[in-house]
C-alpha positions in Angstrom: 1.8 -15.9 1.7 -1.1 -17.2 3.6 -2.6 -20.6 2.7 -5.3 -20.4 0.1 -8.8 -20.6 1.4 -10.9 -23.0 -0.7 -14.2 -21.1 -1.3 -17.3 -23.2 -1.0 -19.6 -20.6 -2.6 -19.8 -17.2 -4.2 -20.1 -15.4 -0.8 -16.8 -17.1 0.4 -15.1 -15.9 -2.8 -16.4 -12.4 -2.4 -15.3 -12.3 1.2 -11.8 -13.3 0.3 -11.7 -10.7 -2.5 -12.9 -8.0 -0.1 -10.3 -9.1 2.5 -7.5 -8.7 -0.1 -8.9 -5.3 -1.3 -8.8 -4.0 2.3 -5.2 -5.2 2.7 -4.2 -3.6 -0.6 -5.9 -0.3 0.3 -4.1 -0.2 3.6 -0.7 -0.9 1.9 -1.3 1.7 -0.7 -2.2 4.3 2.0 1.0 3.4 3.9 3.0 3.7 0.7 1.6 7.2 0.2 2.9 8.2 3.6 6.4 7.2 2.7 6.2 8.8 -0.7 5.3 12.1 1.0 8.2 11.7 3.4 10.6 11.0 0.5 9.3 14.1 -1.3 9.9 16.2 1.8 13.5 14.8 2.1 14.1 15.4 -1.6 12.8 19.0 -1.3 15.0 19.6 1.8 18.1 18.3 -0.1 17.3 20.5 -3.1 16.9 23.6 -0.9 20.2 22.8 0.7 21.8 22.5 -2.7 22.6 18.8 -2.4 20.6 17.8 -5.5 19.3 19.7 -8.5 
């Protein structure tokens, strides 16, 4: 975890919140890529009769 930035004013706090929101959005988008890949593998296994 990065060190915590001590906000001096509301703009600083909003800036840090926005930075975290951008990081979360990026991570959620990346997660979605892996979820889709997992679904493709799961469908491939199902088609091959390896899972129900």
